[in-house]
N, C-alpha and C positions, 0 to 999 in steps of 0.2 A: 381711109375714114376717121374723123376727129372722139378721141377717147374721154372730150370734157362731159362733165355731167353736172347736172344738180339734184342733190338727194335730198328732204327733206321730212319730216311728221311730218303726216297733214292725220284731218278729218273725214272720216266725205257718210250721208248714210248711208243705215244697215240694214240689208234686208228688210228689219218687221219696225224703218223708222229711227233705233239707236243711233247712236251718234258712234263710228269707229273711226278708233284711229287707228289710224297707216302709214304706212312707210312708200314714200313714191320718188325714184327716178326718172330722169330726165337726161335725154343725151340733147347739147344747147343746141343754137343753129335752125335754120327755115326748112327742113326737109320734112316732108308729110313719113309719118311712120306710122309701125302698128303700137303694139297691148300686149303685155303678157301679165293675164293675173300670178302671185305666186304663194301656193299655200305651202304654209309653214309646216312643222313635223312636229309628233305630238308633244317634242321636251317644249315649244308653244313658240312664240316670236321671241325669236335671240339675237345675238351681232350675225352668226354666221349665215345665217335664212336673207337680214339686209344684204351683207356681204351679198348672194348668190341674187339681188336690187338690181345692185349696183351695177352687177356685173350687165347684170343685160342691156341694162341704159350703155354701156360703154361698144354695147354690139349692135345699137341703133333702133330697140324700142325703147319707151311708155310702161316704165314697167312701175308694180306699186305688189306690195304685200301687206294681209291684214293683219290685225291683233285681232285672227279671232276667238282669244279671252278676256277679249276686255273686260264680258258684261261680266269680271269675276273684281272689278274695281282696279281702274291706276293706279300705278307706283305698284301695284304687285309682282311680283318674278317671275317671270317664265317657268322656272320651278314648281313656284305657289302654285302659280292660277294653271296648271297642265297638271298636277295634284289632283287642283279639285276637281278641275276635270273630268281627270281618270273620274273619278270618286264616283262620277256619277254616268258611270258606262262612257263617256263619251260625249262628240255633237251631237243636235238631232241633224241629222238631213238634213228639214227642211231649214233649218235655218245657217246651215251652212250654203245653200244655193242659193240663198235670199240676199246675204253678204255677200259674192263672189258673183252676182248678179248686178248687186249697184255697184262689186270695185269696179265689172266688165264696163258699165253705165258710166262711171266715171273716166273710164281710160276713154273713150269716146267719144265724150263730152271735150275733150283734153284740147287745144287749138290745134292743130296739123296732122290731129288724126288722119288713121286713114280707116278709121272705122273699123277696122279685121283688128279681132283682139286672141288668141290665146291663154292657158294656160296651164301651169306646171304645178306639180307637190309633188312631195315627197315622204315615205314613208305614208301615216296616218292621209299625211295630205293626198301621196303616189291615186287612193282610196275615192280620192273627194274629188281630186282632180277630173276622173273619169266620174264617179256620179255628173261633176256641176257642166261637163260634157256630155251626157246623157238628154239633163233637164232641160238645160242652154243652149240654146243659138251663137255659140261657138265657131272661129276657125283652125283653130288647130287647139291638139290638148296632149300631153304626156306625162303617163304614168312611173315616176322614178320609186321602184319595191315595192307597191302599193297592197294589202294585203287584207285579208278576206274579202275578192271579192267576187272569187266565187264558192268559197268556204263563209260559214259564221268561227269567229272568236274563239276560242276554250274560255268556262267558265275562267279557270285559271288568269286570263285577260283581266276581267274587268270589264270586258267593250262590249256595249251594247250592238256596237253595226252588225249590222246585217249584210247579206249576200246581194250583189247589184249585178249580178249577171247576165238579171233578166229583162233587164233596161235596156242591152243589148241594141236591140236592132230601132233604138230610141237618135242611137252616138248622131252627134250630129256633124259634124268635123272627122280630119283622120287622127290618127291615133298613133304615140312614137312609145314604147316602151323601155322601156330597160332595168333591168334585171341580174342577182348573183345567183351563179350558177348552186354557193354554199350557204345559196338564204334560206330560211324556212319559215321567213312570215312574207312575202310567201315563197311556196313550195315551185321549182320545174314545173311541179306535175301542175301546179293551181295555171300558173301562166300557160303549159296547156294547152290549159281545160278551156284559159282563156283565148285561147288564137280560137283554138277549133269554134270557138260560139259566134266570133269577128269574118268568120269564111264563111260560117253557116249563114250570116245578113249580109254576106254580100260588103264589109266596110275593106275602105282603108285602112289597114295602119303595118307598123314593120315594127316587129319583137326583139332587142339586141340580149344578148343573156353570156354575162362574162367569167367564168373560170378564173377560178382561183377567190374570187368576192361575194361577200355574203351582203347579210343589212351594208346598210350605210355610208352603201364604197367612194358618196361623194364626198361625207363632214369629213374637210381637213381637219377639225377638232378630234377625232374620235381615232382608236383603237383600228376602229373599220375600217378607216379608205385606204383606199385600192389608188397609186394614181397613175393607173396606167389603165384603169375600167374605168376611171374617171375620166381622165386627159378626154378618152377614145369616145365616152359620155357626150359630154363638151364638142367633140364636133361635131356629132349626130342631132346636136339642140340643135344647132347654130345653123346647122343646114337644110333640117326640119321648115325651122319657122322660115330660114331665108326661101323653101316652095310655099311656104305657105302664106307665110302673111304679104309678104309682097301684094303690093295695089294688085284686080285681079287676075291672084296667084293661086293656083288651087285649090280645092277643101273646100 
């Protein structure tokens, strides 16, 4: 597979008609490909997340990451935008779902798209990826250590996120969950509770929890980075997407 790609900022229509800045990365060539919506973590639309978006393009997918905090203003730093969103209790769930829906529609509209779209998110984006997969017709979802899925955030966190475990019955696609055994948000007990509910609803899923890893173990630019866990996680992501984004694949 050629790893030649093109990556560039674009503007797309958001869920409520706003113009949303996004980062689009695509493989070069004429092959039909699936798409991946990348949901950034709470620190925002940063360089690390754009690097992840480019990685999906090198794997052979059209990938797009929305600047979900754009409504704080163009030119606002990711740190400042994240602080402003956090001060308001986080992104409203309906706004997030609308924006992910717009991103998925954009991917499906690209020349050579198979029409199959996955969503992946990290940290707060992990919860949001699962939320989107419960509210939208998608082909695969990947939750990387998303917190507050089965429990509410404590007051000290300042987020207004509500649990979404009650939506699992509406999950539209297979789910891959990647977690750290030393994480406190979510804890292994919380991921076990989510797994229980997935089983009760007969949903297709696979969970992997890594010993010695805590929150943000994929983040190469943070002390929490754990190369062994991240490397295995990426291999599982590649395999999962290969199964569910292939034309006519399961999901």
